[in-house]
C-alpha positions in Angstrom: -61.1 50.5 -68.5 -62.3 47.3 -67.1 -59.5 45.3 -68.8 -56.9 47.6 -67.2 -58.5 47.2 -63.8 -58.6 43.3 -64.3 -54.9 43.3 -65.2 -54.0 45.4 -62.2 -56.2 43.1 -59.9 -54.4 40.0 -61.3 -50.9 41.5 -60.8 -51.9 42.6 -57.3 -53.4 39.1 -56.6 -50.4 37.2 -57.9 -47.5 39.6 -57.5 -48.0 40.8 -53.9 -48.0 37.2 -52.3 -44.9 36.3 -54.3 -43.0 39.3 -53.1 -44.2 38.9 -49.6 -43.1 35.2 -49.6 -39.5 36.0 -50.7 -38.1 36.7 -47.3 -39.4 33.4 -46.0 -37.4 31.5 -48.7 -34.2 33.3 -47.5 -35.0 32.6 -43.9 -35.0 28.8 -44.5 -31.7 28.8 -46.4 -29.1 26.2 -45.2 -26.4 28.2 -46.9 -24.6 29.1 -43.7 -24.2 25.4 -42.7 -21.5 23.0 -44.1 -23.9 20.4 -45.1 -21.0 18.0 -46.3 -19.8 17.6 -42.7 -21.4 15.5 -39.9 -19.8 16.5 -36.6 -20.6 14.8 -33.4 -21.1 16.8 -30.2 -21.2 15.1 -26.9 -22.3 17.1 -23.9 -25.0 18.3 -21.7 -28.2 20.3 -22.5 -28.0 23.9 -21.3 -31.3 24.9 -22.8 -34.0 23.4 -24.9 -36.2 25.9 -26.8 -39.2 24.2 -28.2 -40.3 27.0 -30.5 -41.3 28.1 -34.0 -40.0 28.7 -36.6 -36.9 26.7 -35.5 -36.5 24.8 -32.1 -32.9 25.1 -30.6 -31.0 22.9 -28.3 -28.1 24.8 -26.5 -25.5 22.3 -25.5 -22.2 22.6 -23.5 -19.3 20.2 -24.5 -16.7 20.0 -21.7 -13.0 20.2 -22.0 -12.6 16.5 -21.7 -14.3 15.9 -25.1 -12.7 13.3 -27.3 -12.9 15.8 -30.2 -11.5 19.1 -28.7 -12.9 21.0 -31.7 -16.3 20.5 -30.2 -15.5 22.0 -26.8 -17.7 25.0 -25.8 -21.4 26.0 -25.8 -23.2 25.3 -29.1 -26.5 26.5 -30.5 -27.9 23.5 -32.4 -30.7 24.7 -34.7 -33.5 22.1 -35.4 -36.8 22.3 -37.1 -40.2 23.7 -36.5 -42.4 22.2 -33.7 -44.8 20.5 -36.2 -42.0 18.8 -38.2 -40.3 17.7 -35.0 -43.5 16.2 -33.4 -43.6 14.0 -36.5 -40.1 12.8 -35.7 -41.0 11.9 -32.1 -39.9 15.0 -30.3 -42.0 16.9 -27.6 -41.5 20.0 -25.4 -40.2 17.6 -22.6 -37.8 15.5 -24.8 -34.8 17.3 -23.1 -34.3 19.4 -20.0 -31.3 21.4 -18.7 -28.7 18.9 -17.4 -29.5 16.0 -19.6 -26.8 14.3 -21.4 -26.9 14.5 -25.2 -25.2 13.4 -28.3 -25.9 15.6 -31.4 -24.7 14.8 -34.9 -25.0 18.1 -36.9 -23.8 20.3 -39.7 -21.4 23.0 -38.4 -21.5 26.6 -39.4 -19.3 27.4 -42.4 -17.8 30.5 -40.7 -16.6 28.4 -37.7 -19.0 30.0 -35.2 -20.5 27.9 -32.4 -23.7 26.9 -34.2 -24.8 23.8 -36.3 -27.9 22.4 -38.1 -29.1 19.2 -36.2 -29.1 16.1 -38.2 -30.1 13.9 -35.3 -29.8 13.6 -31.5 -29.1 10.5 -29.5 -30.9 10.0 -26.2 -29.1 8.2 -23.4 -31.2 5.0 -24.2 -29.8 5.1 -27.8 -32.9 6.4 -29.5 -32.2 8.5 -32.4 -34.5 11.6 -33.0 -34.1 13.1 -36.4 -34.6 16.8 -37.2 -36.8 16.0 -40.1 -38.0 13.2 -42.4 -36.2 14.4 -45.5 -32.4 13.8 -45.9 -29.7 15.9 -47.4 -27.0 14.1 -49.4 -24.6 14.0 -46.5 -27.4 12.5 -44.4 -27.6 9.1 -46.0 -27.1 7.3 -42.7 
C-alpha cells in the first residue's frame, strides 16, 4: 500500500506541474509571426503598454509612408518587462505622439500585428526586444 501511495504521490508531484505548464508553452509561441521577414514601420506611438506578459507598442503609420503596405495602426508585441529592462527599456521609453521606427516580424495572416525585433528612437538608439536572436535577426 505504501508503494502505491508513493507512486501516486510521485505522479502527482511531477505530472501536475507538467500539465499545468503546457498552456504557457503555447502562449509563447511565435508561430503566428513570419519570422523570415523584417518589416520597417515608421510612424507615431499611439499607445505604449508597459505590461506583462508582453509589452505592446501601438503605432500609427500615416498614408505618406514610403512603404504603403505599412499604412495603418499596428499592434507591435514586445517582451515582458523584466526582459525589456535588460535591453534598456523603461515605462517612460515612449509616450503617445512620439515618433518611432520599428523593425518587426509581421503576422502570417496579414492582420495589423507584428513581433518587435527592435525600435529606433529619434536619436538613432536601437532598443531590442530581447537579447536572443532568431535566424532572421542576424543584424
